[in-house]
ROMIDREN-241268 format. One record per residue (C-alpha): x, y, z; residue in three letters; residue number from 1; chain. Coordinates in steps of 0.05 Angstrom, whole numbers, plus 5000, padded with zeros to 4 digits. Layout:
// residues N
<pt u="X" v="Y" w="Z" res="Ala" n="NUM" chain="A"/>
...
//
This chain:
// residues 333
<pt u="7315" v="3402" w="1087" res="Met" n="1" chain="A"/>
<pt u="7329" v="3418" w="1160" res="Lys" n="2" chain="A"/>
<pt u="7297" v="3353" w="1183" res="Lys" n="3" chain="A"/>
<pt u="7337" v="3313" w="1132" res="Thr" n="4" chain="A"/>
<pt u="7403" v="3344" w="1154" res="Tyr" n="5" chain="A"/>
<pt u="7390" v="3336" w="1228" res="Leu" n="6" chain="A"/>
<pt u="7370" v="3263" w="1218" res="Cys" n="7" chain="A"/>
<pt u="7437" v="3253" w="1184" res="Phe" n="8" chain="A"/>
<pt u="7473" v="3283" w="1245" res="Leu" n="9" chain="A"/>
<pt u="7435" v="3235" w="1290" res="Cys" n="10" chain="A"/>
<pt u="7456" v="3176" w="1246" res="Ala" n="11" chain="A"/>
<pt u="7529" v="3197" w="1250" res="Leu" n="12" chain="A"/>
<pt u="7523" v="3202" w="1326" res="Ser" n="13" chain="A"/>
<pt u="7495" v="3132" w="1330" res="Leu" n="14" chain="A"/>
<pt u="7548" v="3103" w="1284" res="Leu" n="15" chain="A"/>
<pt u="7609" v="3137" w="1313" res="Trp" n="16" chain="A"/>
<pt u="7591" v="3158" w="1383" res="Gly" n="17" chain="A"/>
<pt u="7599" v="3091" w="1419" res="Ser" n="18" chain="A"/>
<pt u="7655" v="3079" w="1468" res="Pro" n="19" chain="A"/>
<pt u="7680" v="3020" w="1427" res="Ala" n="20" chain="A"/>
<pt u="7688" v="3062" w="1365" res="Arg" n="21" chain="A"/>
<pt u="7722" v="3119" w="1401" res="Met" n="22" chain="A"/>
<pt u="7770" v="3074" w="1439" res="Ser" n="23" chain="A"/>
<pt u="7794" v="3039" w="1377" res="Gly" n="24" chain="A"/>
<pt u="7761" v="2971" w="1393" res="Glu" n="25" chain="A"/>
<pt u="7742" v="2957" w="1322" res="Val" n="26" chain="A"/>
<pt u="7762" v="2891" w="1289" res="Pro" n="27" chain="A"/>
<pt u="7810" v="2900" w="1231" res="Val" n="28" chain="A"/>
<pt u="7787" v="2865" w="1167" res="Arg" n="29" chain="A"/>
<pt u="7827" v="2847" w="1106" res="Lys" n="30" chain="A"/>
<pt u="7810" v="2841" w="1032" res="Asp" n="31" chain="A"/>
<pt u="7747" v="2884" w="1039" res="Val" n="32" chain="A"/>
<pt u="7719" v="2907" w="0971" res="Pro" n="33" chain="A"/>
<pt u="7711" v="2982" w="0965" res="Leu" n="34" chain="A"/>
<pt u="7636" v="2978" w="0955" res="Asp" n="35" chain="A"/>
<pt u="7629" v="2939" w="1020" res="Ser" n="36" chain="A"/>
<pt u="7658" v="2994" w="1063" res="Ile" n="37" chain="A"/>
<pt u="7609" v="3040" w="1099" res="Val" n="38" chain="A"/>
<pt u="7640" v="3109" w="1099" res="Leu" n="39" chain="A"/>
<pt u="7618" v="3182" w="1092" res="Ser" n="40" chain="A"/>
<pt u="7662" v="3235" w="1060" res="Asp" n="41" chain="A"/>
<pt u="7715" v="3188" w="1033" res="Pro" n="42" chain="A"/>
<pt u="7783" v="3219" w="1021" res="Cys" n="43" chain="A"/>
<pt u="7839" v="3179" w="0988" res="Ile" n="44" chain="A"/>
<pt u="7913" v="3195" w="0991" res="Leu" n="45" chain="A"/>
<pt u="7957" v="3161" w="0940" res="Ala" n="46" chain="A"/>
<pt u="8024" v="3156" w="0976" res="Asp" n="47" chain="A"/>
<pt u="8083" v="3149" w="0929" res="Ser" n="48" chain="A"/>
<pt u="8131" v="3135" w="0987" res="Ala" n="49" chain="A"/>
<pt u="8096" v="3070" w="1007" res="Thr" n="50" chain="A"/>
<pt u="8060" v="3056" w="0940" res="Arg" n="51" chain="A"/>
<pt u="7996" v="3050" w="0979" res="Met" n="52" chain="A"/>
<pt u="7928" v="3083" w="0982" res="Tyr" n="53" chain="A"/>
<pt u="7901" v="3110" w="1048" res="Tyr" n="54" chain="A"/>
<pt u="7828" v="3126" w="1056" res="Met" n="55" chain="A"/>
<pt u="7794" v="3162" w="1113" res="Thr" n="56" chain="A"/>
<pt u="7730" v="3203" w="1124" res="Gly" n="57" chain="A"/>
<pt u="7677" v="3214" w="1176" res="Thr" n="58" chain="A"/>
<pt u="7690" v="3172" w="1237" res="Gly" n="59" chain="A"/>
<pt u="7765" v="3184" w="1238" res="Gly" n="60" chain="A"/>
<pt u="7785" v="3114" w="1218" res="Met" n="61" chain="A"/>
<pt u="7836" v="3094" w="1165" res="Leu" n="62" chain="A"/>
<pt u="7834" v="3042" w="1110" res="Trp" n="63" chain="A"/>
<pt u="7893" v="3022" w="1066" res="Lys" n="64" chain="A"/>
<pt u="7899" v="2987" w="0999" res="Ser" n="65" chain="A"/>
<pt u="7952" v="2970" w="0947" res="Ala" n="66" chain="A"/>
<pt u="7903" v="2971" w="0888" res="Asp" n="67" chain="A"/>
<pt u="7840" v="3011" w="0907" res="Leu" n="68" chain="A"/>
<pt u="7801" v="2946" w="0901" res="Arg" n="69" chain="A"/>
<pt u="7813" v="2908" w="0966" res="Leu" n="70" chain="A"/>
<pt u="7822" v="2946" w="1031" res="Trp" n="71" chain="A"/>
<pt u="7848" v="2932" w="1101" res="Glu" n="72" chain="A"/>
<pt u="7821" v="2966" w="1163" res="Gly" n="73" chain="A"/>
<pt u="7793" v="3005" w="1197" res="Pro" n="74" chain="A"/>
<pt u="7850" v="3032" w="1240" res="Tyr" n="75" chain="A"/>
<pt u="7843" v="3087" w="1291" res="Arg" n="76" chain="A"/>
<pt u="7896" v="3139" w="1274" res="Val" n="77" chain="A"/>
<pt u="7872" v="3206" w="1304" res="Ala" n="78" chain="A"/>
<pt u="7900" v="3221" w="1373" res="Glu" n="79" chain="A"/>
<pt u="7868" v="3282" w="1404" res="Thr" n="80" chain="A"/>
<pt u="7882" v="3317" w="1471" res="Asp" n="81" chain="A"/>
<pt u="7825" v="3301" w="1520" res="Pro" n="82" chain="A"/>
<pt u="7842" v="3365" w="1558" res="Glu" n="83" chain="A"/>
<pt u="7830" v="3408" w="1496" res="Ser" n="84" chain="A"/>
<pt u="7765" v="3440" w="1474" res="Trp" n="85" chain="A"/>
<pt u="7748" v="3375" w="1438" res="Met" n="86" chain="A"/>
<pt u="7738" v="3337" w="1503" res="Gly" n="87" chain="A"/>
<pt u="7753" v="3264" w="1514" res="Pro" n="88" chain="A"/>
<pt u="7708" v="3235" w="1459" res="Arg" n="89" chain="A"/>
<pt u="7700" v="3282" w="1400" res="Pro" n="90" chain="A"/>
<pt u="7660" v="3263" w="1340" res="Met" n="91" chain="A"/>
<pt u="7703" v="3265" w="1277" res="Ile" n="92" chain="A"/>
<pt u="7674" v="3284" w="1210" res="Trp" n="93" chain="A"/>
<pt u="7701" v="3292" w="1139" res="Ala" n="94" chain="A"/>
<pt u="7774" v="3275" w="1155" res="Ala" n="95" chain="A"/>
<pt u="7824" v="3287" w="1099" res="Glu" n="96" chain="A"/>
<pt u="7897" v="3266" w="1089" res="Leu" n="97" chain="A"/>
<pt u="7947" v="3313" w="1057" res="His" n="98" chain="A"/>
<pt u="8021" v="3304" w="1043" res="Ala" n="99" chain="A"/>
<pt u="8058" v="3370" w="1051" res="Tyr" n="100" chain="A"/>
<pt u="8132" v="3387" w="1057" res="Lys" n="101" chain="A"/>
<pt u="8154" v="3319" w="1080" res="Gly" n="102" chain="A"/>
<pt u="8099" v="3307" w="1131" res="Lys" n="103" chain="A"/>
<pt u="8027" v="3282" w="1130" res="Tyr" n="104" chain="A"/>
<pt u="7969" v="3324" w="1156" res="Tyr" n="105" chain="A"/>
<pt u="7900" v="3303" w="1179" res="Tyr" n="106" chain="A"/>
<pt u="7847" v="3356" w="1168" res="Phe" n="107" chain="A"/>
<pt u="7782" v="3340" w="1203" res="Ala" n="108" chain="A"/>
<pt u="7720" v="3368" w="1237" res="Thr" n="109" chain="A"/>
<pt u="7717" v="3354" w="1311" res="Phe" n="110" chain="A"/>
<pt u="7653" v="3362" w="1353" res="Thr" n="111" chain="A"/>
<pt u="7647" v="3365" w="1428" res="Asn" n="112" chain="A"/>
<pt u="7574" v="3348" w="1440" res="Gln" n="113" chain="A"/>
<pt u="7580" v="3367" w="1514" res="Ala" n="114" chain="A"/>
<pt u="7591" v="3441" w="1497" res="Val" n="115" chain="A"/>
<pt u="7538" v="3487" w="1466" res="Arg" n="116" chain="A"/>
<pt u="7561" v="3552" w="1436" res="Ile" n="117" chain="A"/>
<pt u="7493" v="3578" w="1413" res="Asp" n="118" chain="A"/>
<pt u="7420" v="3562" w="1402" res="Thr" n="119" chain="A"/>
<pt u="7387" v="3584" w="1338" res="Val" n="120" chain="A"/>
<pt u="7313" v="3574" w="1324" res="Gly" n="121" chain="A"/>
<pt u="7309" v="3524" w="1380" res="Gly" n="122" chain="A"/>
<pt u="7367" v="3483" w="1352" res="Thr" n="123" chain="A"/>
<pt u="7428" v="3476" w="1398" res="Pro" n="124" chain="A"/>
<pt u="7494" v="3490" w="1364" res="Ile" n="125" chain="A"/>
<pt u="7549" v="3446" w="1391" res="Glu" n="126" chain="A"/>
<pt u="7623" v="3463" w="1394" res="Arg" n="127" chain="A"/>
<pt u="7647" v="3443" w="1325" res="Arg" n="128" chain="A"/>
<pt u="7709" v="3464" w="1288" res="Ala" n="129" chain="A"/>
<pt u="7762" v="3445" w="1236" res="Cys" n="130" chain="A"/>
<pt u="7829" v="3425" w="1264" res="His" n="131" chain="A"/>
<pt u="7895" v="3395" w="1238" res="Val" n="132" chain="A"/>
<pt u="7937" v="3337" w="1264" res="Leu" n="133" chain="A"/>
<pt u="8005" v="3315" w="1239" res="Val" n="134" chain="A"/>
<pt u="8046" v="3251" w="1227" res="Ser" n="135" chain="A"/>
<pt u="8111" v="3229" w="1197" res="Asp" n="136" chain="A"/>
<pt u="8076" v="3171" w="1163" res="Arg" n="137" chain="A"/>
<pt u="8014" v="3167" w="1119" res="Ala" n="138" chain="A"/>
<pt u="7989" v="3110" w="1162" res="Ala" n="139" chain="A"/>
<pt u="7993" v="3154" w="1225" res="Gly" n="140" chain="A"/>
<pt u="7984" v="3161" w="1282" res="Pro" n="141" chain="A"/>
<pt u="7964" v="3235" w="1275" res="Tyr" n="142" chain="A"/>
<pt u="7976" v="3279" w="1336" res="Val" n="143" chain="A"/>
<pt u="7961" v="3352" w="1355" res="Pro" n="144" chain="A"/>
<pt u="8008" v="3409" w="1338" res="Met" n="145" chain="A"/>
<pt u="8018" v="3478" w="1367" res="Gln" n="146" chain="A"/>
<pt u="7954" v="3519" w="1364" res="Asp" n="147" chain="A"/>
<pt u="7897" v="3500" w="1410" res="Ala" n="148" chain="A"/>
<pt u="7847" v="3522" w="1357" res="Gln" n="149" chain="A"/>
<pt u="7847" v="3545" w="1285" res="Tyr" n="150" chain="A"/>
<pt u="7780" v="3580" w="1280" res="Leu" n="151" chain="A"/>
<pt u="7737" v="3621" w="1328" res="Pro" n="152" chain="A"/>
<pt u="7704" v="3582" w="1384" res="Ala" n="153" chain="A"/>
<pt u="7636" v="3617" w="1374" res="Asp" n="154" chain="A"/>
<pt u="7630" v="3595" w="1301" res="Lys" n="155" chain="A"/>
<pt u="7612" v="3523" w="1280" res="Pro" n="156" chain="A"/>
<pt u="7659" v="3506" w="1223" res="Thr" n="157" chain="A"/>
<pt u="7669" v="3442" w="1184" res="Leu" n="158" chain="A"/>
<pt u="7700" v="3406" w="1125" res="Asp" n="159" chain="A"/>
<pt u="7767" v="3441" w="1125" res="Gly" n="160" chain="A"/>
<pt u="7814" v="3425" w="1067" res="Thr" n="161" chain="A"/>
<pt u="7885" v="3447" w="1047" res="Leu" n="162" chain="A"/>
<pt u="7903" v="3492" w="0988" res="Trp" n="163" chain="A"/>
<pt u="7968" v="3527" w="0971" res="Val" n="164" chain="A"/>
<pt u="7950" v="3590" w="0932" res="Asp" n="165" chain="A"/>
<pt u="7990" v="3629" w="0880" res="Thr" n="166" chain="A"/>
<pt u="8024" v="3669" w="0936" res="Asp" n="167" chain="A"/>
<pt u="8057" v="3605" w="0959" res="Gly" n="168" chain="A"/>
<pt u="8021" v="3606" w="1026" res="Lys" n="169" chain="A"/>
<pt u="7980" v="3548" w="1053" res="Pro" n="170" chain="A"/>
<pt u="7906" v="3560" w="1069" res="Tyr" n="171" chain="A"/>
<pt u="7850" v="3523" w="1101" res="Met" n="172" chain="A"/>
<pt u="7786" v="3527" w="1061" res="Val" n="173" chain="A"/>
<pt u="7725" v="3510" w="1103" res="Tyr" n="174" chain="A"/>
<pt u="7650" v="3517" w="1113" res="Cys" n="175" chain="A"/>
<pt u="7617" v="3563" w="1164" res="Tyr" n="176" chain="A"/>
<pt u="7556" v="3522" w="1182" res="Glu" n="177" chain="A"/>
<pt u="7487" v="3544" w="1160" res="Trp" n="178" chain="A"/>
<pt u="7455" v="3523" w="1226" res="Leu" n="179" chain="A"/>
<pt u="7482" v="3587" w="1257" res="Gln" n="180" chain="A"/>
<pt u="7486" v="3637" w="1200" res="Asn" n="181" chain="A"/>
<pt u="7425" v="3610" w="1161" res="Asn" n="182" chain="A"/>
<pt u="7463" v="3616" w="1096" res="Asn" n="183" chain="A"/>
<pt u="7525" v="3572" w="1097" res="Gly" n="184" chain="A"/>
<pt u="7589" v="3600" w="1071" res="Thr" n="185" chain="A"/>
<pt u="7656" v="3576" w="1044" res="Ile" n="186" chain="A"/>
<pt u="7715" v="3614" w="1073" res="Glu" n="187" chain="A"/>
<pt u="7790" v="3613" w="1076" res="Lys" n="188" chain="A"/>
<pt u="7841" v="3626" w="1130" res="Ile" n="189" chain="A"/>
<pt u="7917" v="3629" w="1123" res="Glu" n="190" chain="A"/>
<pt u="7957" v="3575" w="1157" res="Leu" n="191" chain="A"/>
<pt u="8026" v="3578" w="1188" res="Lys" n="192" chain="A"/>
<pt u="8082" v="3551" w="1142" res="Pro" n="193" chain="A"/>
<pt u="8083" v="3484" w="1180" res="Asp" n="194" chain="A"/>
<pt u="8006" v="3482" w="1185" res="Leu" n="195" chain="A"/>
<pt u="8012" v="3483" w="1261" res="Ser" n="196" chain="A"/>
<pt u="7961" v="3539" w="1268" res="Gly" n="197" chain="A"/>
<pt u="7925" v="3595" w="1233" res="Ser" n="198" chain="A"/>
<pt u="7943" v="3667" w="1216" res="Val" n="199" chain="A"/>
<pt u="7894" v="3725" w="1220" res="Gly" n="200" chain="A"/>
<pt u="7820" v="3718" w="1207" res="Glu" n="201" chain="A"/>
<pt u="7776" v="3680" w="1159" res="Gly" n="202" chain="A"/>
<pt u="7753" v="3712" w="1093" res="Lys" n="203" chain="A"/>
<pt u="7688" v="3698" w="1056" res="Leu" n="204" chain="A"/>
<pt u="7694" v="3664" w="0987" res="Leu" n="205" chain="A"/>
<pt u="7620" v="3653" w="0972" res="Phe" n="206" chain="A"/>
<pt u="7553" v="3636" w="1003" res="Arg" n="207" chain="A"/>
<pt u="7506" v="3578" w="0994" res="Ala" n="208" chain="A"/>
<pt u="7455" v="3624" w="0963" res="Ser" n="209" chain="A"/>
<pt u="7502" v="3637" w="0905" res="Asp" n="210" chain="A"/>
<pt u="7486" v="3568" w="0879" res="Ser" n="211" chain="A"/>
<pt u="7442" v="3567" w="0816" res="Pro" n="212" chain="A"/>
<pt u="7430" v="3491" w="0820" res="Trp" n="213" chain="A"/>
<pt u="7412" v="3476" w="0893" res="Ser" n="214" chain="A"/>
<pt u="7340" v="3480" w="0917" res="Arg" n="215" chain="A"/>
<pt u="7303" v="3484" w="0983" res="Glu" n="216" chain="A"/>
<pt u="7229" v="3494" w="0998" res="Arg" n="217" chain="A"/>
<pt u="7217" v="3545" w="1052" res="Phe" n="218" chain="A"/>
<pt u="7156" v="3560" w="1095" res="Glu" n="219" chain="A"/>
<pt u="7098" v="3587" w="1053" res="Gly" n="220" chain="A"/>
<pt u="7120" v="3546" w="0993" res="Gly" n="221" chain="A"/>
<pt u="7175" v="3592" w="0969" res="Arg" n="222" chain="A"/>
<pt u="7232" v="3556" w="0933" res="Val" n="223" chain="A"/>
<pt u="7303" v="3583" w="0934" res="Gly" n="224" chain="A"/>
<pt u="7376" v="3561" w="0937" res="Pro" n="225" chain="A"/>
<pt u="7393" v="3512" w="0992" res="Asn" n="226" chain="A"/>
<pt u="7428" v="3539" w="1054" res="Arg" n="227" chain="A"/>
<pt u="7480" v="3484" w="1062" res="Val" n="228" chain="A"/>
<pt u="7553" v="3488" w="1041" res="Thr" n="229" chain="A"/>
<pt u="7591" v="3423" w="1048" res="Asp" n="230" chain="A"/>
<pt u="7656" v="3390" w="1027" res="Gly" n="231" chain="A"/>
<pt u="7699" v="3440" w="0988" res="Pro" n="232" chain="A"/>
<pt u="7757" v="3412" w="0949" res="Trp" n="233" chain="A"/>
<pt u="7804" v="3454" w="0905" res="Leu" n="234" chain="A"/>
<pt u="7836" v="3435" w="0839" res="Phe" n="235" chain="A"/>
<pt u="7868" v="3464" w="0776" res="Arg" n="236" chain="A"/>
<pt u="7850" v="3445" w="0706" res="Thr" n="237" chain="A"/>
<pt u="7900" v="3431" w="0651" res="Gly" n="238" chain="A"/>
<pt u="7896" v="3504" w="0630" res="Thr" n="239" chain="A"/>
<pt u="7912" v="3527" w="0700" res="Gly" n="240" chain="A"/>
<pt u="7841" v="3548" w="0718" res="Arg" n="241" chain="A"/>
<pt u="7825" v="3544" w="0793" res="Leu" n="242" chain="A"/>
<pt u="7762" v="3505" w="0810" res="Gly" n="243" chain="A"/>
<pt u="7725" v="3481" w="0871" res="Met" n="244" chain="A"/>
<pt u="7676" v="3424" w="0879" res="Ile" n="245" chain="A"/>
<pt u="7627" v="3431" w="0936" res="Trp" n="246" chain="A"/>
<pt u="7562" v="3399" w="0958" res="Thr" n="247" chain="A"/>
<pt u="7492" v="3420" w="0977" res="Ser" n="248" chain="A"/>
<pt u="7422" v="3393" w="0966" res="Trp" n="249" chain="A"/>
<pt u="7367" v="3394" w="0914" res="Ile" n="250" chain="A"/>
<pt u="7309" v="3387" w="0962" res="Tyr" n="251" chain="A"/>
<pt u="7325" v="3320" w="0996" res="Asp" n="252" chain="A"/>
<pt u="7378" v="3297" w="0946" res="Val" n="253" chain="A"/>
<pt u="7452" v="3306" w="0962" res="Tyr" n="254" chain="A"/>
<pt u="7484" v="3339" w="0902" res="Thr" n="255" chain="A"/>
<pt u="7552" v="3366" w="0882" res="Gln" n="256" chain="A"/>
<pt u="7568" v="3428" w="0841" res="Gly" n="257" chain="A"/>
<pt u="7630" v="3464" w="0818" res="Val" n="258" chain="A"/>
<pt u="7653" v="3536" w="0817" res="Ala" n="259" chain="A"/>
<pt u="7712" v="3570" w="0783" res="Tyr" n="260" chain="A"/>
<pt u="7753" v="3630" w="0805" res="Ser" n="261" chain="A"/>
<pt u="7758" v="3686" w="0754" res="Glu" n="262" chain="A"/>
<pt u="7824" v="3711" w="0785" res="Ser" n="263" chain="A"/>
<pt u="7856" v="3642" w="0789" res="Gly" n="264" chain="A"/>
<pt u="7864" v="3652" w="0865" res="Thr" n="265" chain="A"/>
<pt u="7823" v="3636" w="0926" res="Leu" n="266" chain="A"/>
<pt u="7800" v="3708" w="0928" res="Asp" n="267" chain="A"/>
<pt u="7757" v="3697" w="0866" res="Gly" n="268" chain="A"/>
<pt u="7707" v="3722" w="0848" res="Pro" n="269" chain="A"/>
<pt u="7676" v="3652" w="0845" res="Trp" n="270" chain="A"/>
<pt u="7628" v="3637" w="0789" res="Val" n="271" chain="A"/>
<pt u="7581" v="3578" w="0799" res="Gln" n="272" chain="A"/>
<pt u="7566" v="3529" w="0743" res="Glu" n="273" chain="A"/>
<pt u="7492" v="3526" w="0726" res="Glu" n="274" chain="A"/>
<pt u="7486" v="3450" w="0732" res="Glu" n="275" chain="A"/>
<pt u="7512" v="3399" w="0782" res="Pro" n="276" chain="A"/>
<pt u="7577" v="3364" w="0764" res="Val" n="277" chain="A"/>
<pt u="7556" v="3294" w="0789" res="Thr" n="278" chain="A"/>
<pt u="7492" v="3254" w="0784" res="Pro" n="279" chain="A"/>
<pt u="7440" v="3259" w="0840" res="Pro" n="280" chain="A"/>
<pt u="7457" v="3226" w="0907" res="Asn" n="281" chain="A"/>
<pt u="7532" v="3235" w="0900" res="Phe" n="282" chain="A"/>
<pt u="7571" v="3286" w="0940" res="Gly" n="283" chain="A"/>
<pt u="7627" v="3309" w="0986" res="His" n="284" chain="A"/>
<pt u="7679" v="3294" w="0933" res="Gly" n="285" chain="A"/>
<pt u="7753" v="3299" w="0929" res="Met" n="286" chain="A"/>
<pt u="7803" v="3288" w="0873" res="Leu" n="287" chain="A"/>
<pt u="7867" v="3247" w="0872" res="Phe" n="288" chain="A"/>
<pt u="7915" v="3220" w="0821" res="Arg" n="289" chain="A"/>
<pt u="7927" v="3144" w="0823" res="Thr" n="290" chain="A"/>
<pt u="7998" v="3117" w="0830" res="Leu" n="291" chain="A"/>
<pt u="7998" v="3106" w="0755" res="Asp" n="292" chain="A"/>
<pt u="7975" v="3177" w="0740" res="Gly" n="293" chain="A"/>
<pt u="7900" v="3173" w="0728" res="Gln" n="294" chain="A"/>
<pt u="7855" v="3227" w="0758" res="Trp" n="295" chain="A"/>
<pt u="7796" v="3201" w="0799" res="Leu" n="296" chain="A"/>
<pt u="7741" v="3232" w="0840" res="Met" n="297" chain="A"/>
<pt u="7722" v="3199" w="0906" res="Ser" n="298" chain="A"/>
<pt u="7651" v="3213" w="0930" res="Val" n="299" chain="A"/>
<pt u="7597" v="3178" w="0971" res="His" n="300" chain="A"/>
<pt u="7526" v="3159" w="0955" res="Ser" n="301" chain="A"/>
<pt u="7475" v="3138" w="1006" res="His" n="302" chain="A"/>
<pt u="7413" v="3097" w="1018" res="Arg" n="303" chain="A"/>
<pt u="7365" v="3097" w="1077" res="Ser" n="304" chain="A"/>
<pt u="7357" v="3035" w="1119" res="Val" n="305" chain="A"/>
<pt u="7304" v="3040" w="1173" res="Gln" n="306" chain="A"/>
<pt u="7312" v="3115" w="1176" res="Gly" n="307" chain="A"/>
<pt u="7388" v="3112" w="1180" res="Arg" n="308" chain="A"/>
<pt u="7435" v="3135" w="1125" res="Tyr" n="309" chain="A"/>
<pt u="7484" v="3084" w="1099" res="Ile" n="310" chain="A"/>
<pt u="7539" v="3115" w="1057" res="Arg" n="311" chain="A"/>
<pt u="7588" v="3080" w="1011" res="His" n="312" chain="A"/>
<pt u="7650" v="3106" w="0975" res="Pro" n="313" chain="A"/>
<pt u="7647" v="3110" w="0899" res="Arg" n="314" chain="A"/>
<pt u="7700" v="3128" w="0847" res="Leu" n="315" chain="A"/>
<pt u="7692" v="3165" w="0781" res="Phe" n="316" chain="A"/>
<pt u="7741" v="3178" w="0725" res="Lys" n="317" chain="A"/>
<pt u="7752" v="3252" w="0711" res="Ile" n="318" chain="A"/>
<pt u="7784" v="3293" w="0657" res="Asp" n="319" chain="A"/>
<pt u="7822" v="3356" w="0677" res="Leu" n="320" chain="A"/>
<pt u="7860" v="3366" w="0612" res="Ser" n="321" chain="A"/>
<pt u="7818" v="3424" w="0587" res="Gly" n="322" chain="A"/>
<pt u="7786" v="3486" w="0618" res="Asp" n="323" chain="A"/>
<pt u="7736" v="3449" w="0662" res="Lys" n="324" chain="A"/>
<pt u="7729" v="3387" w="0704" res="Leu" n="325" chain="A"/>
<pt u="7693" v="3334" w="0662" res="Val" n="326" chain="A"/>
<pt u="7662" v="3275" w="0697" res="Leu" n="327" chain="A"/>
<pt u="7672" v="3207" w="0664" res="Gly" n="328" chain="A"/>
<pt u="7646" v="3137" w="0678" res="Glu" n="329" chain="A"/>
<pt u="7648" v="3104" w="0745" res="Glu" n="330" chain="A"/>
<pt u="7716" v="3073" w="0760" res="Tyr" n="331" chain="A"/>
<pt u="7715" v="2999" w="0778" res="Lys" n="332" chain="A"/>
<pt u="7783" v="2979" w="0806" res="Pro" n="333" chain="A"/>
//
């Protein structure tokens, strides 16, 4: 498990760490089929103002489409401060786009590989954290706001997403990385009303070890729940039930599960479903409603090419009308 995960990090570094990628020197292509795009952690925003779809993910680039079938991009849209903790060339993972109160927000995980905050079991822990950028347009550019950081500098955090809870307050829901705590968690932290910073401290929602479906083989042959928490995304069913999709592993297979909050709020308690919600080799999902009102799940699947992960966006129909998320057939735009 550890080897698999670290190899994936290396692959991301190779793909997105080059000066050309980080400086925006990437040729823009038109009429690109969705299944031809290489992208991890795909997040799609259906923007009613422009009647367009905007897709981003790991790498921090943006694609746009009028029909979900043919796409144009990639465009560099994230503008970070080189004097900040991120440094001049941060890696960008799991970017998300959210429309909120008349503006557009870019939630992403930024990593400064030049800074180490810890070493655990011989593994260096780089400075990695969730952060939020803002724009007046869905197409960006997205720029920094007020707070220099949203989460503690000594904790590696990732995959932040936005949720407005029943108290009317916005929250960031994020993962505290297993590489440091050895049992990844999903946590929440309150955000300022304009999302320009955080308020107070993070609060635990659940741990990776709560999963009944994930698996990892430990030294000595013992098998237990996997230690990875990845890609939380919140939703409500047609009956008002609060759910969360999130991803871990079954041995070396990337897999997505779902949990439901018994209180209907982020505070839970969170009860994990016994079985995964998607087939094997699909994960880091998010949900969106198309411009004509159909609910879809965006995920990625991967294949290995000469030891390097190649990930592609995939879309599935989903049914939220009842008490649970029900996965349907793959959606072919």
